[in-house]
mmCIF file of the C-alpha atoms, coordinates in Angstrom:
data_MODEL
# 
_entry.id   MODEL 
# 
loop_
_atom_site.group_PDB 
_atom_site.id 
_atom_site.type_symbol 
_atom_site.label_atom_id 
_atom_site.label_alt_id 
_atom_site.label_comp_id 
_atom_site.label_asym_id 
_atom_site.label_entity_id 
_atom_site.label_seq_id 
_atom_site.pdbx_PDB_ins_code 
_atom_site.Cartn_x 
_atom_site.Cartn_y 
_atom_site.Cartn_z 
_atom_site.occupancy 
_atom_site.B_iso_or_equiv 
_atom_site.pdbx_formal_charge 
_atom_site.auth_seq_id 
_atom_site.auth_comp_id 
_atom_site.auth_asym_id 
_atom_site.auth_atom_id 
_atom_site.pdbx_PDB_model_num 
ATOM 1   C CA . MET A 1 1   ? 76.788  116.359 126.667 1.00 0.00 ? 1   MET A CA 1 
ATOM 2   C CA . VAL A 1 2   ? 78.089  118.108 123.528 1.00 0.00 ? 2   VAL A CA 1 
ATOM 3   C CA . HIS A 1 3   ? 75.563  118.791 120.776 1.00 0.00 ? 3   HIS A CA 1 
ATOM 4   C CA . GLY A 1 4   ? 76.362  119.755 117.227 1.00 0.00 ? 4   GLY A CA 1 
ATOM 5   C CA . ALA A 1 5   ? 77.871  118.236 113.987 1.00 0.00 ? 5   ALA A CA 1 
ATOM 6   C CA . MET A 1 6   ? 80.380  115.504 114.047 1.00 0.00 ? 6   MET A CA 1 
ATOM 7   C CA . PRO A 1 7   ? 83.775  116.963 113.155 1.00 0.00 ? 7   PRO A CA 1 
ATOM 8   C CA . THR A 1 8   ? 84.766  114.034 110.915 1.00 0.00 ? 8   THR A CA 1 
ATOM 9   C CA . ARG A 1 9   ? 82.942  111.495 108.923 1.00 0.00 ? 9   ARG A CA 1 
ATOM 10  C CA . PRO A 1 10  ? 83.753  108.069 107.383 1.00 0.00 ? 10  PRO A CA 1 
ATOM 11  C CA . SER A 1 11  ? 85.394  108.372 104.062 1.00 0.00 ? 11  SER A CA 1 
ATOM 12  C CA . LYS A 1 12  ? 86.567  106.260 101.193 1.00 0.00 ? 12  LYS A CA 1 
ATOM 13  C CA . THR A 1 13  ? 89.218  108.749 100.295 1.00 0.00 ? 13  THR A CA 1 
ATOM 14  C CA . LEU A 1 14  ? 92.837  107.680 101.076 1.00 0.00 ? 14  LEU A CA 1 
ATOM 15  C CA . ASP A 1 15  ? 95.064  110.710 101.171 1.00 0.00 ? 15  ASP A CA 1 
ATOM 16  C CA . THR A 1 16  ? 98.884  110.206 100.730 1.00 0.00 ? 16  THR A CA 1 
ATOM 17  C CA . PHE A 1 17  ? 101.950 112.042 101.103 1.00 0.00 ? 17  PHE A CA 1 
ATOM 18  C CA . LEU A 1 18  ? 105.416 111.933 99.483  1.00 0.00 ? 18  LEU A CA 1 
ATOM 19  C CA . ASN A 1 19  ? 107.724 109.212 101.044 1.00 0.00 ? 19  ASN A CA 1 
ATOM 20  C CA . PRO A 1 20  ? 110.402 111.159 102.868 1.00 0.00 ? 20  PRO A CA 1 
ATOM 21  C CA . SER A 1 21  ? 113.070 108.421 102.044 1.00 0.00 ? 21  SER A CA 1 
ATOM 22  C CA . PRO A 1 22  ? 112.228 106.981 98.667  1.00 0.00 ? 22  PRO A CA 1 
ATOM 23  C CA . GLY A 1 23  ? 115.715 105.571 98.067  1.00 0.00 ? 23  GLY A CA 1 
ATOM 24  C CA . ARG A 1 24  ? 115.593 103.384 101.115 1.00 0.00 ? 24  ARG A CA 1 
ATOM 25  C CA . GLU A 1 25  ? 113.605 100.178 101.472 1.00 0.00 ? 25  GLU A CA 1 
ATOM 26  C CA . TYR A 1 26  ? 111.867 100.297 104.866 1.00 0.00 ? 26  TYR A CA 1 
ATOM 27  C CA . GLU A 1 27  ? 108.657 98.799  106.334 1.00 0.00 ? 27  GLU A CA 1 
ATOM 28  C CA . ILE A 1 28  ? 105.794 100.692 107.708 1.00 0.00 ? 28  ILE A CA 1 
ATOM 29  C CA . SER A 1 29  ? 103.174 98.790  109.815 1.00 0.00 ? 29  SER A CA 1 
ATOM 30  C CA . PHE A 1 30  ? 99.731  99.658  111.349 1.00 0.00 ? 30  PHE A CA 1 
ATOM 31  C CA . GLU A 1 31  ? 97.652  97.759  113.744 1.00 0.00 ? 31  GLU A CA 1 
ATOM 32  C CA . ILE A 1 32  ? 93.942  98.759  113.814 1.00 0.00 ? 32  ILE A CA 1 
ATOM 33  C CA . PRO A 1 33  ? 92.247  96.855  116.628 1.00 0.00 ? 33  PRO A CA 1 
ATOM 34  C CA . GLU A 1 34  ? 88.715  98.325  116.194 1.00 0.00 ? 34  GLU A CA 1 
ATOM 35  C CA . PHE A 1 35  ? 87.693  97.305  112.621 1.00 0.00 ? 35  PHE A CA 1 
ATOM 36  C CA . THR A 1 36  ? 84.007  96.563  112.246 1.00 0.00 ? 36  THR A CA 1 
ATOM 37  C CA . CYS A 1 37  ? 81.766  95.695  109.314 1.00 0.00 ? 37  CYS A CA 1 
ATOM 38  C CA . LEU A 1 38  ? 78.597  93.752  109.143 1.00 0.00 ? 38  LEU A CA 1 
ATOM 39  C CA . CYS A 1 39  ? 78.029  90.097  108.219 1.00 0.00 ? 39  CYS A CA 1 
ATOM 40  C CA . PRO A 1 40  ? 76.363  90.250  104.722 1.00 0.00 ? 40  PRO A CA 1 
ATOM 41  C CA . LEU A 1 41  ? 74.013  87.397  105.509 1.00 0.00 ? 41  LEU A CA 1 
ATOM 42  C CA . THR A 1 42  ? 72.885  88.120  109.155 1.00 0.00 ? 42  THR A CA 1 
ATOM 43  C CA . GLY A 1 43  ? 73.529  91.952  109.456 1.00 0.00 ? 43  GLY A CA 1 
ATOM 44  C CA . GLN A 1 44  ? 75.366  91.196  112.754 1.00 0.00 ? 44  GLN A CA 1 
ATOM 45  C CA . PRO A 1 45  ? 78.574  93.062  113.433 1.00 0.00 ? 45  PRO A CA 1 
ATOM 46  C CA . ASP A 1 46  ? 81.974  91.519  112.674 1.00 0.00 ? 46  ASP A CA 1 
ATOM 47  C CA . PHE A 1 47  ? 84.989  92.629  114.700 1.00 0.00 ? 47  PHE A CA 1 
ATOM 48  C CA . ALA A 1 48  ? 88.620  92.405  113.627 1.00 0.00 ? 48  ALA A CA 1 
ATOM 49  C CA . THR A 1 49  ? 92.142  93.622  114.104 1.00 0.00 ? 49  THR A CA 1 
ATOM 50  C CA . LEU A 1 50  ? 93.507  94.774  110.877 1.00 0.00 ? 50  LEU A CA 1 
ATOM 51  C CA . ARG A 1 51  ? 97.310  94.706  110.335 1.00 0.00 ? 51  ARG A CA 1 
ATOM 52  C CA . VAL A 1 52  ? 98.819  96.436  107.351 1.00 0.00 ? 52  VAL A CA 1 
ATOM 53  C CA . ARG A 1 53  ? 102.424 96.327  106.468 1.00 0.00 ? 53  ARG A CA 1 
ATOM 54  C CA . TYR A 1 54  ? 104.059 97.718  103.529 1.00 0.00 ? 54  TYR A CA 1 
ATOM 55  C CA . VAL A 1 55  ? 107.381 98.960  101.895 1.00 0.00 ? 55  VAL A CA 1 
ATOM 56  C CA . PRO A 1 56  ? 106.510 102.351 100.353 1.00 0.00 ? 56  PRO A CA 1 
ATOM 57  C CA . ALA A 1 57  ? 107.697 103.540 96.887  1.00 0.00 ? 57  ALA A CA 1 
ATOM 58  C CA . GLU A 1 58  ? 106.912 107.125 96.106  1.00 0.00 ? 58  GLU A CA 1 
ATOM 59  C CA . ARG A 1 59  ? 103.860 107.673 98.427  1.00 0.00 ? 59  ARG A CA 1 
ATOM 60  C CA . CYS A 1 60  ? 102.710 106.892 102.039 1.00 0.00 ? 60  CYS A CA 1 
ATOM 61  C CA . VAL A 1 61  ? 99.157  106.686 103.303 1.00 0.00 ? 61  VAL A CA 1 
ATOM 62  C CA . GLU A 1 62  ? 98.240  109.635 105.727 1.00 0.00 ? 62  GLU A CA 1 
ATOM 63  C CA . LEU A 1 63  ? 96.905  108.148 108.974 1.00 0.00 ? 63  LEU A CA 1 
ATOM 64  C CA . LYS A 1 64  ? 93.742  110.301 109.636 1.00 0.00 ? 64  LYS A CA 1 
ATOM 65  C CA . ALA A 1 65  ? 92.541  109.451 106.138 1.00 0.00 ? 65  ALA A CA 1 
ATOM 66  C CA . LEU A 1 66  ? 93.349  105.693 106.794 1.00 0.00 ? 66  LEU A CA 1 
ATOM 67  C CA . LYS A 1 67  ? 91.215  105.969 110.092 1.00 0.00 ? 67  LYS A CA 1 
ATOM 68  C CA . LEU A 1 68  ? 88.340  107.512 108.295 1.00 0.00 ? 68  LEU A CA 1 
ATOM 69  C CA . TYR A 1 69  ? 88.535  104.938 105.501 1.00 0.00 ? 69  TYR A CA 1 
ATOM 70  C CA . ILE A 1 70  ? 88.567  102.067 107.890 1.00 0.00 ? 70  ILE A CA 1 
ATOM 71  C CA . TRP A 1 71  ? 85.542  103.600 109.692 1.00 0.00 ? 71  TRP A CA 1 
ATOM 72  C CA . SER A 1 72  ? 83.737  103.738 106.438 1.00 0.00 ? 72  SER A CA 1 
ATOM 73  C CA . PHE A 1 73  ? 83.225  99.861  106.475 1.00 0.00 ? 73  PHE A CA 1 
ATOM 74  C CA . ARG A 1 74  ? 81.279  99.913  109.819 1.00 0.00 ? 74  ARG A CA 1 
ATOM 75  C CA . ASP A 1 75  ? 77.789  99.921  108.374 1.00 0.00 ? 75  ASP A CA 1 
ATOM 76  C CA . GLU A 1 76  ? 78.523  97.798  105.247 1.00 0.00 ? 76  GLU A CA 1 
ATOM 77  C CA . GLY A 1 77  ? 78.028  94.138  104.780 1.00 0.00 ? 77  GLY A CA 1 
ATOM 78  C CA . HIS A 1 78  ? 81.228  92.317  103.768 1.00 0.00 ? 78  HIS A CA 1 
ATOM 79  C CA . PHE A 1 79  ? 82.549  88.639  103.804 1.00 0.00 ? 79  PHE A CA 1 
ATOM 80  C CA . HIS A 1 80  ? 86.007  88.557  105.611 1.00 0.00 ? 80  HIS A CA 1 
ATOM 81  C CA . GLU A 1 81  ? 87.784  87.474  102.564 1.00 0.00 ? 81  GLU A CA 1 
ATOM 82  C CA . ALA A 1 82  ? 86.257  90.254  100.426 1.00 0.00 ? 82  ALA A CA 1 
ATOM 83  C CA . VAL A 1 83  ? 86.748  93.123  102.767 1.00 0.00 ? 83  VAL A CA 1 
ATOM 84  C CA . THR A 1 84  ? 90.460  92.193  103.551 1.00 0.00 ? 84  THR A CA 1 
ATOM 85  C CA . ASN A 1 85  ? 91.217  92.064  99.588  1.00 0.00 ? 85  ASN A CA 1 
ATOM 86  C CA . ARG A 1 86  ? 89.219  95.247  99.011  1.00 0.00 ? 86  ARG A CA 1 
ATOM 87  C CA . ILE A 1 87  ? 91.250  97.074  101.637 1.00 0.00 ? 87  ILE A CA 1 
ATOM 88  C CA . LEU A 1 88  ? 94.431  95.897  100.055 1.00 0.00 ? 88  LEU A CA 1 
ATOM 89  C CA . ASP A 1 89  ? 93.336  96.795  96.548  1.00 0.00 ? 89  ASP A CA 1 
ATOM 90  C CA . ASP A 1 90  ? 92.325  100.305 97.681  1.00 0.00 ? 90  ASP A CA 1 
ATOM 91  C CA . LEU A 1 91  ? 95.633  100.860 99.560  1.00 0.00 ? 91  LEU A CA 1 
ATOM 92  C CA . VAL A 1 92  ? 97.682  99.511  96.750  1.00 0.00 ? 92  VAL A CA 1 
ATOM 93  C CA . ALA A 1 93  ? 95.766  101.821 94.285  1.00 0.00 ? 93  ALA A CA 1 
ATOM 94  C CA . ALA A 1 94  ? 96.486  104.881 96.642  1.00 0.00 ? 94  ALA A CA 1 
ATOM 95  C CA . VAL A 1 95  ? 100.141 104.378 97.355  1.00 0.00 ? 95  VAL A CA 1 
ATOM 96  C CA . ALA A 1 96  ? 101.551 101.926 94.811  1.00 0.00 ? 96  ALA A CA 1 
ATOM 97  C CA . PRO A 1 97  ? 103.858 100.329 97.308  1.00 0.00 ? 97  PRO A CA 1 
ATOM 98  C CA . ARG A 1 98  ? 106.749 98.005  96.524  1.00 0.00 ? 98  ARG A CA 1 
ATOM 99  C CA . TRP A 1 99  ? 105.053 95.324  98.761  1.00 0.00 ? 99  TRP A CA 1 
ATOM 100 C CA . MET A 1 100 ? 102.038 95.453  100.898 1.00 0.00 ? 100 MET A CA 1 
ATOM 101 C CA . GLU A 1 101 ? 100.194 92.863  103.079 1.00 0.00 ? 101 GLU A CA 1 
ATOM 102 C CA . VAL A 1 102 ? 96.809  93.269  104.805 1.00 0.00 ? 102 VAL A CA 1 
ATOM 103 C CA . GLU A 1 103 ? 95.715  90.829  107.543 1.00 0.00 ? 103 GLU A CA 1 
ATOM 104 C CA . GLY A 1 104 ? 92.156  90.703  108.832 1.00 0.00 ? 104 GLY A CA 1 
ATOM 105 C CA . ASP A 1 105 ? 92.105  88.903  112.225 1.00 0.00 ? 105 ASP A CA 1 
ATOM 106 C CA . PHE A 1 106 ? 88.450  88.470  112.859 1.00 0.00 ? 106 PHE A CA 1 
ATOM 107 C CA . LEU A 1 107 ? 86.872  87.634  116.175 1.00 0.00 ? 107 LEU A CA 1 
ATOM 108 C CA . VAL A 1 108 ? 85.158  84.233  116.412 1.00 0.00 ? 108 VAL A CA 1 
ATOM 109 C CA . ARG A 1 109 ? 81.880  83.855  114.567 1.00 0.00 ? 109 ARG A CA 1 
ATOM 110 C CA . GLY A 1 110 ? 79.879  80.674  114.693 1.00 0.00 ? 110 GLY A CA 1 
ATOM 111 C CA . GLY A 1 111 ? 82.724  78.990  116.669 1.00 0.00 ? 111 GLY A CA 1 
ATOM 112 C CA . ILE A 1 112 ? 85.345  79.804  113.912 1.00 0.00 ? 112 ILE A CA 1 
ATOM 113 C CA . HIS A 1 113 ? 88.269  82.196  114.210 1.00 0.00 ? 113 HIS A CA 1 
ATOM 114 C CA . THR A 1 114 ? 89.162  83.527  110.751 1.00 0.00 ? 114 THR A CA 1 
ATOM 115 C CA . VAL A 1 115 ? 92.424  85.115  109.694 1.00 0.00 ? 115 VAL A CA 1 
ATOM 116 C CA . VAL A 1 116 ? 92.595  86.462  106.132 1.00 0.00 ? 116 VAL A CA 1 
ATOM 117 C CA . ARG A 1 117 ? 96.021  87.622  104.718 1.00 0.00 ? 117 ARG A CA 1 
ATOM 118 C CA . SER A 1 118 ? 96.380  89.091  101.201 1.00 0.00 ? 118 SER A CA 1 
ATOM 119 C CA . ALA A 1 119 ? 99.612  90.482  99.713  1.00 0.00 ? 119 ALA A CA 1 
ATOM 120 C CA . HIS A 1 120 ? 100.713 92.496  96.695  1.00 0.00 ? 120 HIS A CA 1 
ATOM 121 C CA . GLY A 1 121 ? 104.150 92.487  95.064  1.00 0.00 ? 121 GLY A CA 1 
ATOM 122 C CA . GLN A 1 122 ? 107.268 90.762  96.075  1.00 0.00 ? 122 GLN A CA 1 
ATOM 123 C CA . ARG A 1 123 ? 108.366 91.082  99.691  1.00 0.00 ? 123 ARG A CA 1 
ATOM 124 C CA . PRO A 1 124 ? 111.825 92.562  99.913  1.00 0.00 ? 124 PRO A CA 1 
ATOM 125 C CA . ARG A 1 125 ? 114.525 90.242  101.332 1.00 0.00 ? 125 ARG A CA 1 
ATOM 126 C CA . ALA A 1 126 ? 116.067 91.235  104.578 1.00 0.00 ? 126 ALA A CA 1 
ATOM 127 C CA . SER A 1 127 ? 119.625 92.575  104.220 1.00 0.00 ? 127 SER A CA 1 
# 
């Protein structure tokens, strides 16, 4: 068993880096299968797969920062709709994409499977 300080901690900071191809429209997608938060009414855990898709403009989100940001919701109470929109808002504020969509695909709670999709901007047309 290893003892000592945890090397990383949850964070609300979303670090970014310059888009290496800002003149080209291309899509970046992430699938995050281990998202957790708490039900704000019961305190029971909610589990979801988050899917993020975006067309970057000048900046891209850095993946370790994204992981720590997603981890920061683990002990917080959020409704599915609110947390999906909050994640979209925070990512849009960080990278100012041409287009972005966040999907929260939540496991069944109370016999109901919930999927929340929220988007920002106009999705580029395929060429």
